[in-house]
Backbone bond lengths (Angstrom), bond angles and torsions (degrees), N, CA, C in turn:
res aa  C-N    CA-C-N  psi(-1)  N-CA   C-N-CA  omega(-1)  CA-C   N-CA-C  phi
1 X - - - 1.462 - - 1.547 112.46 -
2 X 1.269 118.47 135.71 1.493 119.13 -176.83 1.481 113.64 -59.01
3 X 1.300 121.19 -34.69 1.429 119.46 -178.90 1.530 112.47 -66.27
4 X 1.315 119.73 -32.35 1.431 120.21 174.92 1.534 112.36 -65.06
5 X 1.364 118.20 -44.14 1.395 120.39 178.94 1.401 118.50 -57.93
6 X 1.396 117.33 -31.43 1.489 121.53 -175.29 1.582 106.60 -73.00
7 X 1.260 120.67 -12.22 1.522 115.85 -175.74 1.480 111.82 -72.75
8 X 1.341 119.23 -15.43 1.402 119.63 -179.51 1.515 115.71 -102.19
9 X 1.340 117.18 7.68 1.476 120.40 175.24 1.518 110.97 -62.05
10 X 1.282 115.16 131.70 1.514 120.42 166.00 1.535 108.03 -75.53
11 X 1.307 116.79 165.76 1.455 120.37 -178.60 1.505 112.06 -68.01
12 X 1.367 119.74 -27.73 1.374 122.68 175.69 1.490 111.99 -74.83
13 X 1.366 116.21 -41.37 1.509 120.16 174.55 1.507 109.37 -58.59
14 X 1.378 118.38 -47.01 1.445 118.72 178.58 1.547 112.68 -60.89
15 X 1.305 117.74 -34.27 1.393 118.15 179.47 1.583 112.14 -61.86
16 X 1.424 111.65 -42.76 1.486 117.08 178.66 1.581 107.55 -67.85
17 X 1.210 118.35 -39.69 1.431 119.49 -176.46 1.566 111.65 -68.49
18 X 1.309 116.93 -38.38 1.496 122.28 175.84 1.507 109.86 -64.04
19 X 1.360 115.83 -38.11 1.478 120.51 176.32 1.499 115.74 -64.12
20 X 1.385 115.53 -39.77 1.468 120.44 171.63 1.481 113.13 -61.50
21 X 1.414 116.30 -45.83 1.364 120.12 178.37 1.547 111.37 -59.23
22 X 1.278 117.41 -44.58 1.518 119.83 -178.32 1.569 112.35 -63.96
23 X 1.351 115.73 -38.32 1.393 122.53 178.82 1.528 110.20 -65.40
24 X 1.314 119.07 -43.71 1.372 122.53 -178.04 1.534 113.70 -70.19
25 X 1.347 112.67 -31.85 1.490 117.67 -178.90 1.499 108.35 -77.56
26 X 1.389 120.16 -40.97 1.422 120.18 -171.18 1.552 107.14 -84.60
27 X 1.330 118.53 -39.22 1.495 120.45 -169.34 1.487 112.26 -104.15
28 X 1.299 119.89 -21.41 1.442 123.85 -176.87 1.548 114.44 82.08
29 X 1.338 114.40 4.69 1.432 118.15 177.80 1.532 106.65 -149.70
30 X 1.385 115.61 158.91 1.451 120.19 -175.83 1.512 112.76 -81.76
31 X 1.331 122.16 162.74 1.451 123.39 176.82 1.547 109.97 -73.00
32 X 1.288 112.28 158.21 1.552 112.87 169.96 1.482 111.82 -83.58
33 X 1.385 113.16 172.11 1.414 118.74 -178.15 1.581 111.17 -60.05
34 X 1.365 115.47 -35.45 1.403 123.48 178.61 1.503 111.73 -66.22
35 X 1.274 117.14 -39.58 1.507 122.67 176.90 1.557 110.36 -68.20
36 X 1.400 114.00 -38.69 1.449 114.65 177.61 1.480 108.34 -67.61
37 X 1.295 120.67 -40.71 1.505 118.89 177.54 1.530 113.33 -59.29
38 X 1.344 117.45 -35.88 1.394 120.06 179.02 1.548 112.29 -71.41
39 X 1.335 112.90 -36.75 1.568 117.51 177.50 1.473 107.21 -64.27
40 X 1.336 122.29 -44.25 1.436 126.50 -177.19 1.403 112.80 -80.43
41 X 1.374 122.67 -11.23 1.464 127.19 -175.42 1.444 111.15 53.12
42 X 1.356 114.60 52.87 1.472 120.33 173.47 1.512 108.62 -126.28
43 X 1.352 113.70 157.52 1.519 119.00 -178.23 1.544 111.28 -104.64
44 X 1.284 117.93 -0.52 1.433 120.00 -176.53 1.480 110.86 -111.90
45 X 1.372 117.97 131.50 1.491 123.09 177.58 1.533 108.79 -68.24
46 X 1.379 113.59 -30.16 1.487 118.83 -179.99 1.553 112.23 -56.60
47 X 1.329 115.67 -40.49 1.415 119.48 179.33 1.606 110.92 -60.50
48 X 1.264 111.95 -45.71 1.547 114.42 176.06 1.477 111.36 -62.61
49 X 1.300 117.26 -44.89 1.439 119.91 -176.96 1.515 111.47 -63.09
50 X 1.348 122.61 -30.47 1.375 124.46 174.27 1.467 114.02 -62.97
51 X 1.309 118.53 -41.55 1.413 127.89 177.40 1.530 108.73 -59.41
52 X 1.342 112.86 -53.86 1.490 117.95 -175.25 1.499 109.92 -65.21
53 X 1.354 117.73 -37.21 1.529 120.05 -177.91 1.562 104.40 -65.95
54 X 1.293 118.67 -44.67 1.516 119.58 -179.95 1.465 112.20 -59.72
55 X 1.368 120.83 -45.82 1.412 125.19 178.04 1.571 112.75 -63.49
56 X 1.244 113.35 -36.05 1.493 115.47 -179.30 1.546 110.36 -75.37
57 X 1.368 120.51 -36.32 1.400 122.73 173.02 1.452 114.96 -61.08
58 X 1.350 114.78 -30.10 1.517 119.24 -179.14 1.455 111.33 -89.59
59 X 1.309 120.21 6.68 1.413 124.66 172.12 1.476 114.29 76.60
60 X 1.313 120.92 26.99 1.412 126.48 -173.02 1.523 112.09 -100.14
61 X 1.336 116.59 -31.27 1.465 123.25 176.52 1.489 111.80 -137.91
62 X 1.399 118.42 163.84 1.411 125.86 169.79 1.521 105.35 -127.06
63 X 1.362 112.02 146.11 1.459 116.34 178.88 1.506 112.34 -120.12
64 X 1.329 119.29 139.58 1.412 122.71 170.24 1.507 109.65 -98.86
65 X 1.362 113.38 106.70 1.510 119.70 -174.68 1.469 118.51 -57.91
66 X 1.386 116.93 -22.81 1.466 116.80 -167.13 1.512 113.20 -110.36
67 X 1.392 116.63 22.86 1.447 117.93 176.33 1.505 109.77 -151.68
68 X 1.278 117.48 151.23 1.514 126.68 177.97 1.515 108.29 -66.21
69 X 1.279 115.67 147.08 1.410 124.74 179.32 1.515 111.12 51.26
70 X 1.301 117.84 48.81 1.436 125.06 -172.31 1.521 113.73 -98.55
71 X 1.310 117.59 18.40 1.469 122.38 -179.73 1.509 110.01 -90.25
72 X 1.308 119.82 127.02 1.362 125.11 176.32 1.574 111.15 -128.20
73 X 1.338 115.06 151.41 1.407 122.63 172.74 1.476 112.51 -79.53
74 X 1.323 120.31 144.88 1.404 120.49 174.98 1.501 109.38 -76.36
75 X 1.359 121.20 167.22 1.455 122.72 -179.47 1.476 110.65 -71.32
76 X 1.372 114.02 154.00 1.440 123.01 -178.48 1.526 115.94 64.21
77 X 1.354 113.77 24.09 1.475 121.38 179.32 1.555 109.99 -58.28
78 X 1.327 115.69 -32.60 1.465 115.25 -175.00 1.481 114.84 -63.64
79 X 1.310 119.42 -10.58 1.430 120.53 178.85 1.540 111.30 -73.33
80 X 1.345 120.46 -14.69 1.409 120.27 -173.41 1.505 111.89 -99.04
81 X 1.312 116.98 -2.95 1.414 114.01 -167.94 1.520 116.54 -80.99
82 X 1.319 115.71 -8.30 1.505 119.44 179.64 1.534 106.94 -94.59
83 X 1.350 112.60 73.93 1.548 119.19 -178.29 1.520 107.85 -117.05
84 X 1.315 109.98 166.47 1.545 116.60 171.78 1.600 106.76 -138.92
85 X 1.324 110.22 140.97 1.482 117.85 176.71 1.503 110.59 -97.46
86 X 1.395 115.09 122.67 1.458 121.88 -174.79 1.577 106.92 -119.97
87 X 1.319 116.38 142.60 1.421 120.25 170.49 1.488 114.94 -77.43
88 X 1.346 116.57 139.97 1.451 118.20 172.92 1.524 102.41 -91.98
89 X 1.291 113.34 102.56 1.521 122.56 -171.94 1.467 114.01 -77.93
90 X 1.285 123.46 -24.14 1.415 124.06 -174.64 1.526 111.83 -166.57
91 X 1.325 114.64 167.29 1.454 119.37 165.31 1.550 105.34 -94.67
92 X 1.344 116.85 146.80 1.493 116.30 177.32 1.573 108.50 -127.92
93 X 1.294 114.82 134.13 1.425 117.32 -175.44 1.468 115.05 -82.92
94 X 1.329 116.20 130.54 1.467 120.77 169.67 1.550 110.84 -95.18
95 X 1.211 116.23 3.09 1.477 122.87 166.35 1.512 107.86 -99.24
96 X 1.350 119.78 -179.20 1.426 118.49 -174.91 1.475 110.28 -84.54
97 X 1.366 117.51 109.87 1.482 127.18 162.00 1.489 110.27 52.73
98 X 1.357 117.37 62.02 1.443 120.59 -178.54 1.471 114.51 -124.45
99 X 1.336 121.72 0.71 1.414 123.64 -179.85 1.520 113.12 -132.45
100 X 1.266 116.19 129.33 1.482 121.09 177.47 1.398 112.41 -68.64
101 X 1.369 117.77 141.55 1.499 124.34 -175.65 1.547 104.96 -93.54
102 X 1.335 115.70 70.86 1.506 119.87 177.08 1.596 106.64 -78.98
103 X 1.263 115.45 165.98 1.480 123.10 -178.22 1.490 109.40 -121.59
104 X 1.279 121.18 41.35 1.486 123.55 174.89 1.504 111.54 -77.20
105 X 1.352 117.37 122.34 1.477 120.99 179.93 1.480 110.33 -102.95
106 X 1.390 115.99 58.86 1.423 117.53 -179.16 1.473 112.07 -102.62
107 X 1.290 117.68 9.57 1.511 121.02 179.01 1.529 109.38 -142.92
108 X 1.327 113.54 141.07 1.475 118.49 -173.66 1.584 107.70 -133.62
109 X 1.277 115.41 155.78 1.443 118.73 168.64 1.447 113.91 -135.97
110 X 1.236 120.85 138.85 1.500 125.23 178.57 1.491 107.51 -99.05
111 X 1.384 118.32 122.21 1.332 125.70 -175.68 1.568 114.22 -127.22
112 X 1.274 114.82 153.15 1.537 117.25 172.17 1.456 109.49 -59.09
113 X 1.344 112.40 135.22 1.484 115.89 -179.20 1.504 113.26 -64.77
114 X 1.345 119.57 -17.81 1.465 119.47 175.97 1.427 114.37 -63.44
115 X 1.390 120.50 -20.45 1.491 123.94 175.52 1.498 110.23 -59.52
116 X 1.392 116.14 -29.63 1.517 121.50 -176.38 1.464 113.31 -69.69
117 X 1.347 115.29 -18.83 1.492 119.36 -177.92 1.459 115.00 49.20
118 X 1.369 116.10 42.85 1.415 121.76 174.28 1.549 113.45 89.65
119 X 1.298 118.38 -7.09 1.489 122.61 -179.85 1.512 108.50 -77.25
120 X 1.329 117.05 151.85 1.442 125.86 178.72 1.547 106.51 -67.56
121 X 1.320 115.21 135.27 1.554 116.57 177.26 1.475 113.51 -61.68
122 X 1.359 119.08 -33.87 1.461 118.86 -174.21 1.571 109.11 -73.45
123 X 1.362 118.41 -14.06 1.487 119.60 179.46 1.518 108.81 -97.47
124 X 1.310 120.45 6.14 1.424 118.77 -175.84 1.528 110.75 -120.38
125 X 1.334 114.17 130.26 1.517 119.23 179.60 1.441 109.31 -121.20
126 X 1.331 118.30 161.69 1.459 122.38 179.64 1.496 112.28 -117.02
127 X 1.295 113.45 138.23 1.526 121.53 -178.94 1.508 103.39 -120.00
128 X 1.353 118.72 149.12 1.443 121.14 167.23 1.505 109.38 -101.38
129 X 1.280 119.26 125.26 1.440 124.90 -169.52 1.609 104.09 -79.59
130 X 1.318 112.13 140.50 1.431 119.77 177.99 1.605 107.59 -132.65
131 X 1.233 113.96 125.92 1.531 119.42 177.76 1.523 110.00 101.74
132 X 1.304 117.21 176.84 1.515 123.63 -162.73 1.610 111.77 -125.58
133 X 1.345 115.87 16.42 1.436 112.83 -177.14 1.559 112.40 -82.93
134 X 1.354 120.22 4.09 1.418 123.08 176.82 1.516 112.80 -120.48
135 X 1.236 118.23 18.34 1.508 123.49 -171.80 1.428 112.23 -66.38
136 X 1.289 120.99 -32.96 1.479 123.36 177.71 1.540 110.73 -72.04
137 X 1.372 119.67 -15.32 1.390 122.63 171.13 1.514 115.55 -94.57
138 X 1.420 113.02 7.98 1.476 117.13 176.08 1.572 110.44 83.81
139 X 1.322 120.21 16.13 1.421 121.09 176.15 1.548 109.14 -113.71
140 X 1.351 117.01 112.61 1.375 121.59 -173.13 1.541 106.95 -112.59
141 X 1.343 113.41 162.44 1.471 121.57 176.78 1.556 108.79 -58.33
142 X 1.350 118.29 126.48 1.345 124.68 179.59 1.567 116.64 99.53
143 X 1.353 114.08 -16.40 1.457 119.98 176.08 1.523 110.31 -66.07
144 X 1.316 116.90 151.15 1.487 123.99 171.96 1.465 111.11 -93.59
145 X 1.308 120.85 124.44 1.390 128.73 -170.70 1.580 106.91 -112.91
146 X 1.339 114.50 116.38 1.412 119.36 177.33 1.517 112.72 -93.02
147 X 1.417 112.92 125.62 1.511 114.73 -171.81 1.529 104.79 -125.18
148 X 1.323 116.90 136.46 1.441 123.47 175.53 1.587 103.24 -90.57
149 X 1.317 113.42 128.62 1.478 120.38 169.74 1.517 110.73 -71.91
150 X 1.363 115.81 107.74 1.454 121.40 -173.99 1.442 110.18 -159.05
151 X 1.389 115.34 151.47 1.538 121.64 174.80 1.572 105.03 -95.89
152 X 1.237 122.83 -2.24 1.523 125.90 -175.34 1.498 108.38 -83.45
153 X 1.272 119.15 70.20 1.391 126.73 -176.21 1.564 111.39 -106.37
154 X 1.368 113.41 130.68 1.453 115.67 -175.93 1.519 112.17 -116.75
155 X 1.257 119.96 169.95 1.465 124.42 179.34 1.518 109.25 -59.58
156 X 1.385 112.65 132.30 1.531 124.28 178.26 1.459 108.50 76.28
157 X 1.332 127.41 3.27 1.469 120.27 174.99 1.553 110.52 -62.02
158 X 1.354 116.46 152.08 1.382 117.67 169.62 1.591 109.03 -90.83
159 X 1.267 117.21 134.51 1.494 121.66 -168.65 1.457 114.18 -134.28
160 X 1.333 118.65 158.46 1.429 122.50 163.58 1.522 107.32 -101.94
161 X 1.278 117.67 124.13 1.497 127.53 -178.49 1.485 108.21 -115.77
162 X 1.398 114.72 144.96 1.511 121.09 172.27 1.477 104.37 -106.55
163 X 1.316 118.26 116.54 1.448 123.58 177.32 1.517 106.92 -125.48
164 X 1.382 113.08 118.27 1.533 121.52 -176.61 1.508 111.23 45.60
165 X 1.281 116.63 51.42 1.452 124.46 178.57 1.473 114.96 70.07
166 X 1.355 120.50 10.18 1.431 123.14 178.98 1.576 107.28 -107.58
167 X 1.362 113.66 140.11 1.432 119.11 174.26 1.545 112.99 -93.77
168 X 1.273 114.23 123.52 1.523 118.25 -176.61 1.502 108.58 -124.95
169 X 1.333 113.03 144.04 1.461 122.26 173.77 1.604 108.06 -104.40
170 X 1.350 118.28 115.91 1.446 115.50 -174.97 1.548 104.99 -149.71
171 X 1.353 114.75 170.88 1.434 124.20 171.96 1.520 107.92 -93.38
172 X 1.332 118.80 128.74 1.482 126.88 -175.58 1.532 113.22 -95.40
173 X 1.291 118.28 136.20 1.454 120.65 169.78 1.521 105.85 -140.94
174 X 1.352 117.09 160.20 1.423 124.01 -175.00 1.520 110.30 -122.64
175 X 1.357 114.17 139.39 1.532 118.88 169.18 1.543 105.88 -117.66
176 X 1.273 115.77 -168.85 1.474 121.63 -177.15 1.599 110.14 -58.16
177 X 1.331 112.40 -44.64 1.498 116.70 -170.71 1.509 111.46 -128.90
178 X 1.306 117.05 16.27 1.551 116.76 -173.99 1.503 107.02 -149.43
179 X 1.439 108.64 158.38 1.446 118.84 173.13 1.569 102.47 -116.93
180 X 1.296 116.03 131.45 1.461 120.37 -178.57 1.484 114.04 -112.67
181 X 1.283 121.03 120.13 1.473 127.21 -178.39 1.506 106.42 -102.16
182 X 1.317 116.47 107.97 1.414 122.40 -169.00 1.563 114.06 -110.40
183 X 1.264 124.40 139.61 1.439 124.63 170.30 1.490 110.49 -72.67
184 X 1.260 118.65 160.36 1.479 124.37 175.13 1.500 104.59 -120.55
185 X 1.324 120.58 81.00 1.453 123.90 -176.26 1.482 105.18 -156.62
186 X 1.405 116.98 149.61 1.412 123.18 176.31 1.529 110.66 -87.03
187 X 1.246 117.53 -0.64 1.513 123.31 178.75 1.499 104.78 -79.53
188 X 1.356 119.01 122.35 1.497 124.77 -175.07 1.567 110.07 -74.65
189 X 1.343 118.84 -9.12 1.501 118.93 -179.54 1.564 110.21 -71.13
190 X 1.370 118.06 -17.95 1.513 121.46 -175.80 1.431 103.00 -97.30
191 X 1.370 114.50 127.11 1.416 125.21 178.46 1.442 115.89 -120.90
192 X 1.343 120.37 154.95 1.512 123.44 172.85 1.543 116.94 -57.02
193 X 1.217 118.63 152.19 1.418 121.49 170.06 1.546 106.77 -116.62
194 X 1.327 117.37 129.62 1.461 121.90 -174.90 1.542 109.71 -108.54
195 X 1.420 113.65 124.10 1.411 116.24 179.07 1.522 109.90 -116.52
196 X 1.335 118.36 169.23 1.453 119.73 173.95 1.497 112.41 -66.52
197 X 1.296 118.99 160.81 1.470 123.70 -170.20 1.512 112.24 -66.38
198 X 1.357 119.41 -23.68 1.454 121.51 -178.30 1.519 110.34 -90.76
199 X 1.285 118.95 10.83 1.486 122.16 175.24 1.530 110.09 -64.43
200 X 1.355 115.21 135.98 1.518 121.30 176.96 1.417 114.07 -111.33
201 X 1.283 120.89 140.35 1.479 121.85 179.06 1.561 109.60 -94.06
202 X 1.305 114.89 164.31 1.461 119.42 174.94 1.528 114.98 -70.99
203 X 1.341 112.32 -42.76 1.516 117.94 -177.98 1.491 112.61 -176.24
204 X 1.352 112.32 -178.39 1.460 120.36 -177.30 1.552 109.33 -112.37
205 X 1.270 116.06 141.61 1.433 122.95 179.36 1.547 108.14 -71.47
206 X 1.291 119.03 128.80 1.493 120.32 178.26 1.489 112.63 -112.80
207 X 1.382 116.15 -26.90 1.441 115.68 178.01 1.573 105.75 -163.20
208 X 1.350 112.47 166.64 1.460 119.39 177.42 1.574 111.01 -135.21
209 X 1.308 115.44 125.47 1.450 121.78 176.27 1.493 107.74 -94.01
210 X 1.318 118.07 116.73 1.405 116.78 -174.90 1.519 111.05 -73.67
211 X 1.357 113.76 155.82 1.473 121.43 -172.68 1.524 112.18 -70.02
212 X 1.236 120.58 -22.06 1.450 118.37 -177.40 1.561 109.16 -139.52
213 X 1.327 115.70 152.11 1.503 121.89 173.60 1.542 105.08 -128.05
214 X 1.358 113.13 116.30 1.414 116.48 179.42 1.560 116.90 67.43
215 X 1.351 110.62 26.38 1.490 117.30 -176.26 1.442 119.28 81.66
216 X 1.301 116.93 -5.27 1.515 122.99 173.39 1.476 114.01 -89.44
217 X 1.295 114.97 118.23 1.452 117.86 179.93 1.466 111.77 -68.65
218 X 1.384 113.97 140.11 1.452 121.27 -177.28 1.518 106.63 -83.67
219 X 1.345 116.62 144.06 1.483 124.68 174.71 1.521 112.00 -115.19
220 X 1.230 119.94 121.32 1.450 118.64 -178.11 1.509 117.88 -106.97
221 X 1.302 117.30 -8.40 1.507 126.17 -179.69 1.492 111.13 -55.00
222 X 1.228 115.26 144.84 1.549 119.31 168.39 1.503 110.02 -70.02
223 X 1.360 111.27 148.20 1.534 113.80 172.88 1.517 106.64 -109.16
């Protein structure tokens, strides 16, 4: 389905796709390779071809190789236009305290806005899960975890917590004087982390984008 394919667009791929849509809507025909090179400010036709090949593999366009301006959108393309680009701000450990919570915004993912479940895009950040301590909650290493930045955290919510500069994905529970960050795994090597009652988490997990669809690993890097 088209909508699924749009979830793996990088921000640059989406920029090219939006340009193609605009040209087809305004002019009734697609841009030439030269016009795409000018739009992207690149001197290599190979760069343009890489974008077009990526969009075609994801089922968003079809190309007629033997004619100029031969790029066409596939049917039902309008379904994918309501998307949001979010930074992948950090990796988050699903094992005990093994990943630094850096804030490098060198990677982005374009996702269907429906993943936000009504939450504001500016309040949602994406973490890549590392480790296996949350596998029984459906969060596996390599998955993208969407977290809403909020203080509205309830018992048994799955959260992203920052502990000693480390980003962790855990299930939270509260006792009289403590906050307990628990793994969700049958593996006994993973143990809860107990914090003081005034400990605050970074945000609440609202959705998980699995690392693969039909066995094909998703790639999120810019091209």
